[in-house]
C-alpha atoms as a printed R data frame, in Angstrom:
    type eleno elety resid chain resno       x       y       z
1   ATOM     1    CA   MET     A     1  14.858  -8.805  15.974
2   ATOM     2    CA   THR     A     2  11.397  -9.391  15.498
3   ATOM     3    CA   ILE     A     3   9.791  -7.246  13.597
4   ATOM     4    CA   ASP     A     4   6.419  -6.960  14.530
5   ATOM     5    CA   PRO     A     5   3.594  -5.669  12.298
6   ATOM     6    CA   PHE     A     6   1.688  -2.372  12.759
7   ATOM     7    CA   ALA     A     7  -1.423  -2.621  14.413
8   ATOM     8    CA   ALA     A     8  -4.590  -0.549  13.910
9   ATOM     9    CA   ASP     A     9  -4.938   1.578  17.229
10  ATOM    10    CA   GLU     A    10  -1.809   2.429  16.494
11  ATOM    11    CA   VAL     A    11  -2.394   4.463  12.982
12  ATOM    12    CA   PRO     A    12  -3.264   7.877  15.440
13  ATOM    13    CA   ALA     A    13   0.262   7.801  17.170
14  ATOM    14    CA   LEU     A    14   2.304   6.727  13.925
15  ATOM    15    CA   ARG     A    15   0.636   9.404  12.066
16  ATOM    16    CA   ARG     A    16   1.704  12.385  15.314
17  ATOM    17    CA   ASP     A    17   5.205  10.879  16.205
18  ATOM    18    CA   LEU     A    18   5.247  11.720  11.964
19  ATOM    19    CA   LEU     A    19   3.767  14.979  12.549
20  ATOM    20    CA   GLU     A    20   6.188  15.784  15.027
21  ATOM    21    CA   TRP     A    21   9.379  14.537  13.618
22  ATOM    22    CA   ILE     A    22   8.843  17.484  10.677
23  ATOM    23    CA   ARG     A    23   8.109  19.712  12.918
24  ATOM    24    CA   ASP     A    24  11.394  19.353  15.013
25  ATOM    25    CA   GLY     A    25  13.708  19.397  11.917
26  ATOM    26    CA   ARG     A    26  14.614  16.346  11.822
27  ATOM    27    CA   GLY     A    27  12.528  15.061   9.123
28  ATOM    28    CA   LEU     A    28  13.630  18.465   6.824
29  ATOM    29    CA   ALA     A    29  17.642  17.676   7.882
30  ATOM    30    CA   PHE     A    30  16.281  13.338   6.523
31  ATOM    31    CA   HIS     A    31  15.272  14.674   3.675
32  ATOM    32    CA   ALA     A    32  18.082  17.061   2.579
33  ATOM    33    CA   ARG     A    33  20.630  14.081   3.087
34  ATOM    34    CA   MET     A    34  18.001  11.526   1.360
35  ATOM    35    CA   SER     A    35  17.234  13.410  -1.686
36  ATOM    36    CA   HIS     A    36  19.984  13.063  -4.527
37  ATOM    37    CA   SER     A    37  17.802  13.021  -7.327
38  ATOM    38    CA   ALA     A    38  15.982  16.425  -6.380
39  ATOM    39    CA   GLY     A    39  16.572  18.394 -10.001
40  ATOM    40    CA   THR     A    40  15.597  15.246 -11.719
41  ATOM    41    CA   MET     A    41  12.308  15.375  -9.273
42  ATOM    42    CA   MET     A    42  12.247  19.554  -9.942
43  ATOM    43    CA   GLY     A    43  12.583  19.288 -13.993
44  ATOM    44    CA   ARG     A    44  16.313  20.462 -13.224
45  ATOM    45    CA   PRO     A    45  17.984  16.846 -13.801
46  ATOM    46    CA   GLU     A    46  21.498  18.497 -14.351
47  ATOM    47    CA   LEU     A    47  21.295  19.841 -10.787
48  ATOM    48    CA   ASP     A    48  20.783  16.692  -9.029
49  ATOM    49    CA   GLY     A    49  23.161  16.183  -6.092
50  ATOM    50    CA   HIS     A    50  23.424  20.200  -5.747
51  ATOM    51    CA   PRO     A    51  22.574  21.032  -2.002
52  ATOM    52    CA   GLY     A    52  19.996  24.027  -3.190
53  ATOM    53    CA   MET     A    53  18.270  21.949  -4.798
54  ATOM    54    CA   MET     A    54  18.482  19.194  -2.497
55  ATOM    55    CA   HIS     A    55  17.295  21.219   0.660
56  ATOM    56    CA   ALA     A    56  15.090  22.797  -1.654
57  ATOM    57    CA   TYR     A    57  13.203  19.514  -2.802
58  ATOM    58    CA   ALA     A    58  13.022  18.841   1.375
59  ATOM    59    CA   GLU     A    59  11.187  21.462   2.323
60  ATOM    60    CA   MET     A    60   8.780  21.033  -0.564
61  ATOM    61    CA   LEU     A    61   8.146  17.220   0.626
62  ATOM    62    CA   VAL     A    62   8.169  18.220   4.305
63  ATOM    63    CA   ALA     A    63   5.632  21.136   3.323
64  ATOM    64    CA   GLN     A    64   3.488  18.741   1.232
65  ATOM    65    CA   GLU     A    65   3.684  15.545   4.194
66  ATOM    66    CA   THR     A    66   2.505  18.107   6.794
67  ATOM    67    CA   ARG     A    67  -0.193  19.217   4.916
68  ATOM    68    CA   THR     A    68  -1.545  16.149   3.829
69  ATOM    69    CA   LEU     A    69  -0.477  14.183   7.349
70  ATOM    70    CA   ALA     A    70  -2.934  17.195   9.524
71  ATOM    71    CA   ASP     A    71  -5.656  16.540   6.563
72  ATOM    72    CA   ALA     A    72  -5.405  12.712   6.898
73  ATOM    73    CA   GLU     A    73  -8.386   9.704   7.137
74  ATOM    74    CA   LEU     A    74  -6.659   7.081   8.833
75  ATOM    75    CA   TYR     A    75  -7.071   3.777   7.427
76  ATOM    76    CA   PHE     A    76  -5.234   0.209   8.531
77  ATOM    77    CA   VAL     A    77  -4.996  -2.879   6.246
78  ATOM    78    CA   THR     A    78  -5.269  -6.442   7.735
79  ATOM    79    CA   ALA     A    79  -2.576  -9.368   6.580
80  ATOM    80    CA   GLU     A    80  -5.738 -10.995   5.102
81  ATOM    81    CA   MET     A    81  -6.928  -7.802   2.969
82  ATOM    82    CA   THR     A    82  -3.319  -6.944   2.089
83  ATOM    83    CA   GLU     A    83  -2.371 -10.096   0.672
84  ATOM    84    CA   LEU     A    84  -5.832 -10.330  -1.195
85  ATOM    85    CA   VAL     A    85  -4.674  -6.236  -2.711
86  ATOM    86    CA   GLN     A    86  -2.108  -7.784  -3.477
87  ATOM    87    CA   THR     A    87  -3.677 -10.410  -5.471
88  ATOM    88    CA   ALA     A    88  -5.837  -8.279  -7.074
89  ATOM    89    CA   ALA     A    89  -2.801  -6.137  -8.366
90  ATOM    90    CA   ALA     A    90  -1.254  -8.409 -10.205
91  ATOM    91    CA   SER     A    91  -3.683  -8.553 -12.952
92  ATOM    92    CA   MET     A    92  -5.211  -4.931 -12.640
93  ATOM    93    CA   PRO     A    93  -3.626  -2.353 -15.482
94  ATOM    94    CA   ALA     A    94  -2.124   0.329 -14.340
95  ATOM    95    CA   PHE     A    95  -3.848   3.644 -14.525
96  ATOM    96    CA   PRO     A    96  -3.860   7.656 -14.815
97  ATOM    97    CA   PRO     A    97  -6.101   8.146 -11.578
98  ATOM    98    CA   ASP     A    98  -8.559  11.374 -11.143
99  ATOM    99    CA   ALA     A    99  -9.187  12.687  -8.303
100 ATOM   100    CA   ASP     A   100 -12.969  10.818  -7.376
101 ATOM   101    CA   ASP     A   101 -10.737   8.016  -7.373
102 ATOM   102    CA   PHE     A   102  -9.765   8.619  -3.867
103 ATOM   103    CA   PRO     A   103 -12.215   8.169  -1.291
104 ATOM   104    CA   VAL     A   104 -11.123  11.608   0.396
105 ATOM   105    CA   PRO     A   105  -8.689  14.828  -0.661
106 ATOM   106    CA   ALA     A   106  -6.159  13.252   1.859
107 ATOM   107    CA   GLY     A   107  -5.396   9.773   4.197
108 ATOM   108    CA   LEU     A   108  -2.920   7.719   5.509
109 ATOM   109    CA   VAL     A   109  -3.134   4.009   5.070
110 ATOM   110    CA   VAL     A   110  -0.708   1.765   7.443
111 ATOM   111    CA   TYR     A   111  -0.514  -2.328   6.121
112 ATOM   112    CA   GLU     A   112  -0.263  -4.833   8.807
113 ATOM   113    CA   THR     A   113   2.048  -6.604   6.373
114 ATOM   114    CA   PRO     A   114   4.334  -4.991   3.960
115 ATOM   115    CA   LEU     A   115   1.789  -3.945   0.461
116 ATOM   116    CA   VAL     A   116   5.133  -4.120  -1.328
117 ATOM   117    CA   GLN     A   117   8.252  -5.704  -1.330
118 ATOM   118    CA   TYR     A   118  11.082  -4.934  -3.734
119 ATOM   119    CA   GLU     A   119  14.632  -5.471  -3.778
120 ATOM   120    CA   ARG     A   120  17.243  -1.884  -4.530
121 ATOM   121    CA   SER     A   121  19.660  -2.792  -7.093
122 ATOM   122    CA   GLU     A   122  21.881   0.488  -5.878
123 ATOM   123    CA   LEU     A   123  24.455  -0.396  -3.343
124 ATOM   124    CA   THR     A   124  23.469   1.504  -0.105
125 ATOM   125    CA   ALA     A   125  24.529   1.354   3.021
126 ATOM   126    CA   LEU     A   126  23.769   3.408   6.619
127 ATOM   127    CA   VAL     A   127  27.112   5.217   7.778
128 ATOM   128    CA   ILE     A   128  26.142   6.161  11.724
129 ATOM   129    CA   ASP     A   129  29.196   9.021  12.958
130 ATOM   130    CA   GLY     A   130  31.537   7.691  10.514
131 ATOM   131    CA   ARG     A   131  30.984   3.680  10.553
132 ATOM   132    CA   LEU     A   132  29.561   1.639   8.654
133 ATOM   133    CA   ALA     A   133  25.918   0.156  10.411
134 ATOM   134    CA   PHE     A   134  24.702  -1.838   7.532
135 ATOM   135    CA   ASP     A   135  26.104  -3.086   4.437
136 ATOM   136    CA   PRO     A   136  23.882  -5.366   2.066
137 ATOM   137    CA   ARG     A   137  25.032  -8.914   0.575
138 ATOM   138    CA   ASP     A   138  25.664  -7.641  -3.191
139 ATOM   139    CA   GLY     A   139  24.763  -4.217  -3.025
140 ATOM   140    CA   ARG     A   140  20.729  -5.362  -2.493
141 ATOM   141    CA   GLU     A   141  18.798  -4.811   0.236
142 ATOM   142    CA   GLU     A   142  14.726  -6.116   0.489
143 ATOM   143    CA   VAL     A   143  12.362  -3.232   0.911
144 ATOM   144    CA   GLY     A   144   9.226  -3.888   2.192
145 ATOM   145    CA   VAL     A   145   6.681  -0.647   1.567
146 ATOM   146    CA   SER     A   146   4.136  -0.598   4.640
147 ATOM   147    CA   ALA     A   147   3.002   2.882   4.601
148 ATOM   148    CA   CYS     A   148   1.445   5.352   2.016
149 ATOM   149    CA   THR     A   149  -0.380   8.817   1.967
150 ATOM   150    CA   TRP     A   150  -1.834  10.512  -0.811
151 ATOM   151    CA   GLY     A   151  -2.908  14.405  -0.703
152 ATOM   152    CA   PRO     A   152  -3.392  17.473  -3.298
153 ATOM   153    CA   TYR     A   153  -0.160  18.270  -5.070
154 ATOM   154    CA   ASP     A   154  -0.411  20.979  -8.286
155 ATOM   155    CA   ALA     A   155   3.129  20.944  -9.064
156 ATOM   156    CA   GLY     A   156   3.289  24.624  -7.838
157 ATOM   157    CA   GLY     A   157   0.778  25.493  -9.938
158 ATOM   158    CA   GLN     A   158   1.609  24.107 -13.218
159 ATOM   159    CA   TRP     A   159  -1.006  21.014 -12.919
160 ATOM   160    CA   ARG     A   160  -3.860  22.704 -14.411
161 ATOM   161    CA   HIS     A   161  -6.051  20.590 -13.170
162 ATOM   162    CA   GLY     A   162  -4.364  19.606 -10.113
163 ATOM   163    CA   GLY     A   163  -2.644  16.142  -8.852
164 ATOM   164    CA   VAL     A   164  -1.688  14.430  -6.650
165 ATOM   165    CA   TRP     A   165   1.618  12.812  -4.343
166 ATOM   166    CA   MET     A   166   1.942  10.042  -2.721
167 ATOM   167    CA   SER     A   167   4.686   9.452  -0.065
168 ATOM   168    CA   PHE     A   168   6.036   5.725   0.593
169 ATOM   169    CA   TYR     A   169   7.030   4.880   4.272
170 ATOM   170    CA   ARG     A   170   8.991   1.721   5.419
171 ATOM   171    CA   ASN     A   171   8.788  -0.272   8.904
172 ATOM   172    CA   ARG     A   172  11.421   1.434  11.211
173 ATOM   173    CA   ALA     A   173  11.592  -1.887  12.721
174 ATOM   174    CA   GLU     A   174  13.032  -3.880   9.183
175 ATOM   175    CA   MET     A   175  15.633  -1.418   9.140
176 ATOM   176    CA   LEU     A   176  17.051  -1.801  13.749
177 ATOM   177    CA   ALA     A   177  17.162  -5.767  12.421
178 ATOM   178    CA   LYS     A   178  19.527  -5.237  10.145
179 ATOM   179    CA   LEU     A   179  21.889  -2.933  12.152
180 ATOM   180    CA   HIS     A   180  25.287  -4.553  13.649
181 ATOM   181    CA   ASP     A   181  25.506  -2.771  17.516
182 ATOM   182    CA   ASP     A   182  22.906  -1.206  19.765
183 ATOM   183    CA   ARG     A   183  24.550   1.502  19.800
184 ATOM   184    CA   ASP     A   184  23.375   2.254  15.815
185 ATOM   185    CA   ARG     A   185  19.831   0.889  16.528
186 ATOM   186    CA   ASP     A   186  19.320   3.703  19.183
187 ATOM   187    CA   HIS     A   187  21.034   6.883  17.164
188 ATOM   188    CA   LEU     A   188  18.565   5.551  14.587
189 ATOM   189    CA   ARG     A   189  15.611   5.279  16.609
190 ATOM   190    CA   ASP     A   190  16.599   9.297  17.618
191 ATOM   191    CA   ILE     A   191  16.540  10.088  14.037
192 ATOM   192    CA   VAL     A   192  13.898   8.458  12.564
193 ATOM   193    CA   THR     A   193  10.104   7.936  13.675
194 ATOM   194    CA   ARG     A   194   8.783   3.782  13.084
195 ATOM   195    CA   LEU     A   195   7.520   5.190   9.602
196 ATOM   196    CA   VAL     A   196  10.976   6.206   7.631
197 ATOM   197    CA   PRO     A   197   9.591   7.819   3.942
198 ATOM   198    CA   ASP     A   198  11.351   5.833   1.667
199 ATOM   199    CA   ASN     A   199  10.277   7.783  -1.531
200 ATOM   200    CA   GLU     A   200   7.583   9.442  -3.642
201 ATOM   201    CA   TYR     A   201   5.383   9.879  -6.368
202 ATOM   202    CA   GLY     A   202   3.514  12.502  -7.756
203 ATOM   203    CA   ILE     A   203   1.252  12.560 -10.626
204 ATOM   204    CA   GLN     A   204  -1.151  14.763 -12.449
205 ATOM   205    CA   PHE     A   205  -5.056  14.938 -12.965
206 ATOM   206    CA   THR     A   206  -6.017  15.799 -16.810
207 ATOM   207    CA   ALA     A   207  -9.599  15.800 -19.139
208 ATOM   208    CA   ASP     A   208  -7.634  15.303 -21.842
209 ATOM   209    CA   GLN     A   209  -7.671  12.253 -23.769
210 ATOM   210    CA   ALA     A   210  -4.100  12.100 -25.363
211 ATOM   211    CA   ASN     A   211  -2.263  12.997 -22.436
212 ATOM   212    CA   LYS     A   212  -4.395  10.052 -20.452
213 ATOM   213    CA   ALA     A   213  -3.617   7.691 -23.567
214 ATOM   214    CA   SER     A   214   0.738   9.010 -22.910
215 ATOM   215    CA   LEU     A   215   0.861   8.197 -19.110
216 ATOM   216    CA   GLU     A   216  -1.313   4.932 -19.461
217 ATOM   217    CA   GLU     A   217   1.613   3.912 -21.730
218 ATOM   218    CA   ARG     A   218   4.347   5.255 -19.356
219 ATOM   219    CA   LEU     A   219   2.347   3.363 -16.590
220 ATOM   220    CA   ALA     A   220   3.257   0.732 -18.116
221 ATOM   221    CA   GLU     A   221   6.637   0.462 -19.080
222 ATOM   222    CA   THR     A   222   7.088   1.698 -15.136
223 ATOM   223    CA   ASP     A   223   4.333  -1.434 -13.640
224 ATOM   224    CA   LYS     A   224   7.911  -3.090 -11.272
225 ATOM   225    CA   PRO     A   225   8.223  -2.970  -8.439
226 ATOM   226    CA   ALA     A   226  11.330  -0.858  -8.593
227 ATOM   227    CA   TYR     A   227   9.342   1.926  -9.742
228 ATOM   228    CA   THR     A   228   7.590   3.537  -7.287
229 ATOM   229    CA   SER     A   229   4.628   4.193  -9.996
230 ATOM   230    CA   TYR     A   230   3.914  -0.071  -9.376
231 ATOM   231    CA   TRP     A   231   3.304   0.735  -5.596
232 ATOM   232    CA   ALA     A   232   1.111   3.822  -6.358
233 ATOM   233    CA   LYS     A   233  -1.310   1.316  -7.873
234 ATOM   234    CA   HIS     A   234  -1.409  -0.984  -5.244
235 ATOM   235    CA   LEU     A   235  -2.380   1.842  -3.608
236 ATOM   236    CA   MET     A   236  -4.483   2.511  -6.022
237 ATOM   237    CA   ALA     A   237  -5.615  -1.370  -6.147
238 ATOM   238    CA   THR     A   238  -6.600  -1.092  -1.837
239 ATOM   239    CA   LEU     A   239  -9.133   1.999  -2.291
240 ATOM   240    CA   LEU     A   240 -10.803   0.496  -5.704
241 ATOM   241    CA   LEU     A   241 -11.140  -2.820  -3.019
242 ATOM   242    CA   MET     A   242 -12.251  -0.387  -0.872
243 ATOM   243    CA   ARG     A   243 -15.661   0.000  -2.990
244 ATOM   244    CA   GLN     A   244 -16.156  -3.177  -3.438
245 ATOM   245    CA   PRO     A   245 -18.792  -5.682  -1.233
246 ATOM   246    CA   LEU     A   246 -16.016  -8.403  -1.172
247 ATOM   247    CA   VAL     A   247 -14.271  -5.742   1.237
248 ATOM   248    CA   TYR     A   248 -15.653  -5.344   4.808
249 ATOM   249    CA   GLN     A   249 -14.962  -1.689   6.323
250 ATOM   250    CA   ARG     A   250 -15.367  -0.771   9.865
251 ATOM   251    CA   ALA     A   251 -14.610   2.277  11.669
252 ATOM   252    CA   GLU     A   252 -12.851   2.328  15.253
253 ATOM   253    CA   PRO     A   253 -12.384   5.212  17.957
254 ATOM   254    CA   ILE     A   254  -8.968   6.335  18.867
255 ATOM   255    CA   ARG     A   255  -8.279   4.267  22.428
256 ATOM   256    CA   ARG     A   256  -9.926   6.838  25.140
257 ATOM   257    CA   GLY     A   257  -6.014   8.117  26.479
258 ATOM   258    CA   LEU     A   258  -4.883   8.753  23.264
259 ATOM   259    CA   ARG     A   259  -7.473  10.704  21.878
260 ATOM   260    CA   ARG     A   260  -7.169  12.845  25.042
261 ATOM   261    CA   ARG     A   261  -3.389  13.333  24.763
262 ATOM   262    CA   LEU     A   262  -4.040  14.305  20.895
263 ATOM   263    CA   GLU     A   263  -6.092  16.405  21.747
264 ATOM   264    CA   ARG     A   264  -3.560  18.172  24.486
265 ATOM   265    CA   SER     A   265  -1.479  18.709  21.844
266 ATOM   266    CA   GLY     A   266  -3.953  19.991  18.781
267 ATOM   267    CA   TYR     A   267  -3.490  16.502  17.094
268 ATOM   268    CA   PRO     A   268  -6.448  15.044  15.008
269 ATOM   269    CA   THR     A   269  -8.831  12.410  16.584
270 ATOM   270    CA   GLY     A   270 -10.897  11.005  14.286
271 ATOM   271    CA   ASP     A   271 -11.999   7.423  13.935
272 ATOM   272    CA   ILE     A   272  -9.531   4.340  12.089
273 ATOM   273    CA   GLN     A   273 -11.155   3.153   8.886
274 ATOM   274    CA   ILE     A   274 -10.220  -0.944   9.031
275 ATOM   275    CA   LEU     A   275 -10.155  -2.966   5.625
276 ATOM   276    CA   ASP     A   276 -10.698  -6.233   5.839
277 ATOM   277    CA   ALA     A   277 -11.330  -9.669   3.990
278 ATOM   278    CA   ARG     A   278 -13.867 -10.741   6.563
279 ATOM   279    CA   PRO     A   279 -16.671  -9.713   8.868
280 ATOM   280    CA   ARG     A   280 -15.578  -9.004  12.590
281 ATOM   281    CA   ARG     A   281 -16.866 -11.110  14.724
282 ATOM   282    CA   TYR     A   282 -17.701 -10.440  18.338
283 ATOM   283    CA   THR     A   283 -19.008 -13.729  19.903
284 ATOM   284    CA   THR     A   284 -18.405 -17.484  20.037
285 ATOM   285    CA   LEU     A   285 -19.908 -19.315  17.433
286 ATOM   286    CA   PRO     A   286 -23.148 -21.363  18.092
287 ATOM   287    CA   HIS     A   287 -23.020 -24.670  18.732
288 ATOM   288    CA   ASP     A   288 -26.265 -27.347  17.806
289 ATOM   289    CA   ASP     A   289 -28.006 -29.771  20.096
290 ATOM   290    CA   SER     A   290 -25.241 -32.728  19.355
291 ATOM   291    CA   GLY     A   291 -22.679 -30.283  20.992
292 ATOM   292    CA   HIS     A   292 -20.504 -29.989  17.522
293 ATOM   293    CA   GLY     A   293 -19.530 -26.491  16.456
294 ATOM   294    CA   ALA     A   294 -20.912 -24.704  13.574
295 ATOM   295    CA   GLY     A   295 -17.247 -23.441  12.415
296 ATOM   296    CA   PRO     A   296 -15.356 -24.720   9.786
297 ATOM   297    CA   GLU     A   297 -15.282 -28.215   9.987
298 ATOM   298    CA   ALA     A   298 -19.706 -28.430   9.966
299 ATOM   299    CA   ALA     A   299 -20.015 -25.463   6.489
300 ATOM   300    CA   ALA     A   300 -20.859 -27.627   3.825
301 ATOM   301    CA   GLU     A   301 -22.158 -27.179   0.484
302 ATOM   302    CA   GLU     A   302 -25.382 -28.114  -0.796
303 ATOM   303    CA   THR     A   303 -23.507 -30.700  -2.378
304 ATOM   304    CA   GLY     A   304 -22.195 -31.668   0.413
305 ATOM   305    CA   ARG     A   305 -18.663 -31.180  -0.058
306 ATOM   306    CA   LYS     A   306 -17.427 -30.275   2.965
307 ATOM   307    CA   ILE     A   307 -15.071 -26.650   2.329
308 ATOM   308    CA   GLY     A   308 -12.427 -25.865   4.827
309 ATOM   309    CA   VAL     A   309 -10.866 -22.957   3.301
310 ATOM   310    CA   ARG     A   310 -12.745 -19.726   2.447
311 ATOM   311    CA   PHE     A   311 -11.507 -18.159  -1.275
312 ATOM   312    CA   PRO     A   312 -13.130 -15.329  -3.404
313 ATOM   313    CA   VAL     A   313 -14.927 -16.790  -6.580
314 ATOM   314    CA   ARG     A   314 -13.120 -16.067  -9.835
315 ATOM   315    CA   GLY     A   315 -12.038 -12.017  -9.376
316 ATOM   316    CA   PHE     A   316 -10.783 -10.500 -12.253
317 ATOM   317    CA   TRP     A   317 -10.641  -6.816 -12.925
318 ATOM   318    CA   ARG     A   318 -13.101  -5.532 -15.958
319 ATOM   319    CA   ASN     A   319 -12.171  -1.131 -17.617
320 ATOM   320    CA   GLN     A   320 -16.224  -0.904 -16.601
321 ATOM   321    CA   TRP     A   321 -17.255   2.301 -18.080
322 ATOM   322    CA   TYR     A   322 -18.611   4.864 -15.585
323 ATOM   323    CA   PRO     A   323 -21.077   7.162 -17.717
324 ATOM   324    CA   SER     A   324 -21.786  10.365 -15.080
325 ATOM   325    CA   ARG     A   325 -17.574  10.595 -14.882
326 ATOM   326    CA   GLN     A   326 -17.000  10.087 -18.064
327 ATOM   327    CA   VAL     A   327 -14.158   7.390 -17.409
328 ATOM   328    CA   HIS     A   328 -13.102   3.940 -17.788
329 ATOM   329    CA   ARG     A   329 -11.965   2.376 -14.402
330 ATOM   330    CA   PRO     A   330 -10.700  -0.586 -13.237
331 ATOM   331    CA   LYS     A   331 -13.787  -2.998 -11.588
332 ATOM   332    CA   TRP     A   332 -13.389  -5.844  -9.720
333 ATOM   333    CA   ILE     A   333 -15.696  -8.757 -10.866
334 ATOM   334    CA   ASP     A   334 -17.438 -11.542  -9.082
335 ATOM   335    CA   PRO     A   335 -16.639  -9.989  -5.597
336 ATOM   336    CA   HIS     A   336 -17.977 -13.217  -3.158
337 ATOM   337    CA   TRP     A   337 -15.941 -15.476  -1.392
338 ATOM   338    CA   ARG     A   338 -17.518 -19.509  -0.450
339 ATOM   339    CA   GLY     A   339 -16.183 -21.643   2.611
340 ATOM   340    CA   PRO     A   340 -16.969 -20.916   6.043
341 ATOM   341    CA   GLU     A   341 -16.249 -17.168   7.736
342 ATOM   342    CA   ASP     A   342 -13.808 -18.210  10.148
343 ATOM   343    CA   ALA     A   343 -12.337 -20.554   7.852
344 ATOM   344    CA   PRO     A   344  -8.329 -19.841   5.842
345 ATOM   345    CA   ILE     A   345  -8.422 -17.525   3.450
346 ATOM   346    CA   THR     A   346  -6.998 -19.069   0.830
347 ATOM   347    CA   HIS     A   347  -6.657 -18.152  -3.623
348 ATOM   348    CA   ALA     A   348  -7.256 -20.585  -6.033
349 ATOM   349    CA   GLU     A   349  -4.447 -21.592  -8.796
350 ATOM   350    CA   ARG     A   350  -5.266 -22.110 -12.240
351 ATOM   351    CA   VAL     A   351  -2.654 -24.071 -14.422
352 ATOM   352    CA   ARG     A   352  -2.348 -23.997 -18.220
353 ATOM   353    CA   VAL     A   353  -2.058 -27.539 -19.422
354 ATOM   354    CA   LEU     A   354  -0.409 -29.394 -22.822
355 ATOM   355    CA   ARG     A   355  -2.824 -31.866 -24.152
356 ATOM   356    CA   HIS     A   356  -2.680 -33.650 -27.563
357 ATOM   357    CA   HIS     A   357  -6.146 -33.827 -29.085
358 ATOM   358    CA   PRO     A   358  -6.920 -37.698 -29.797
359 ATOM   359    CA   ASP     A   359  -8.396 -36.387 -33.323
360 ATOM   360    CA   HIS     A   360  -5.368 -34.787 -34.476
361 ATOM   361    CA   ASP     A   361  -2.931 -37.343 -33.993
362 ATOM   362    CA   GLN     A   362  -0.677 -35.723 -36.719
363 ATOM   363    CA   GLU     A   363  -0.760 -31.678 -35.483
364 ATOM   364    CA   ALA     A   364   0.761 -30.203 -32.685
365 ATOM   365    CA   PRO     A   365  -0.515 -30.145 -29.200
366 ATOM   366    CA   SER     A   366  -3.167 -27.630 -28.039
367 ATOM   367    CA   ALA     A   367  -3.472 -25.574 -24.914
368 ATOM   368    CA   GLN     A   368  -6.043 -25.644 -22.487
369 ATOM   369    CA   THR     A   369  -6.617 -23.682 -19.708
370 ATOM   370    CA   HIS     A   370  -8.164 -25.369 -16.778
371 ATOM   371    CA   ALA     A   371  -9.319 -24.673 -12.900
């Protein structure tokens, strides 16, 4: 079964379907079934698996997501931009965010291709009507995180400076592709929407430097794909890159027909913010008098060397001090491109080479880094 990637013009409908799924009760039933670690998430690990705690946690989740989705600005990240985010996040240090790190208080961002892919280590299975619908090989399942939301959260007033709650979603098509027969696929379509909740992550804002240092330590320890804090880091990399000239951002209105349906149903109809790694082009490339195009094959550096690819130049993160906010934040340095706009995007590799130093025949070889 083919897994179709998400498209930008689908984002408003994805938001609407999620809100309807929550409001008609399917969301609460789903989260109540899935909230096995509800006690731990609410500070009472001894109550993990208790039906009452699971239901209370599910109620908190659906209330939080209802507020977030209703107020969310919509974002879509292209496949090329997602690849750039992944490359940047690999070297970005994890950090506890502040409210100012988010462009708006609440948002929904959908990625054309999965932002994070990870392998569940525990045995999981999907049982439908008493039948085993999906049994992962070797007790492991590959999962792709394809969308996330963020919104204000204060842990019921316990977080004095407030905080943020992030929810992460996978593509339902990914789950449908693994099922054994059409009956199971039809049943799954009935109980979940195209964006299926997978996990959550909440973190408090703090002005205390000791608390920040403690949070940074914990984030460094969980900077691995199996932890939701790692997924949150990739969302933060997305939001930080949005502010850099390396990224092209444009707003697109919702299609007229969908806009009218949303308006009649009382759903938001704001524009979709699209993040891309290259500018949008509306016309064909100009041709010179000789009949040759001005595309990638005609692009050349001042040295006369032709470049057939487009790549970011020496991108790296620096821990930048922002005096107005009195915080350090990772800042992406040298955010510019080389190569023609229409050429395929690639990423430079660095190779560490061990060389024998000619002046020290009796000494051990020295390590040098070459681009």
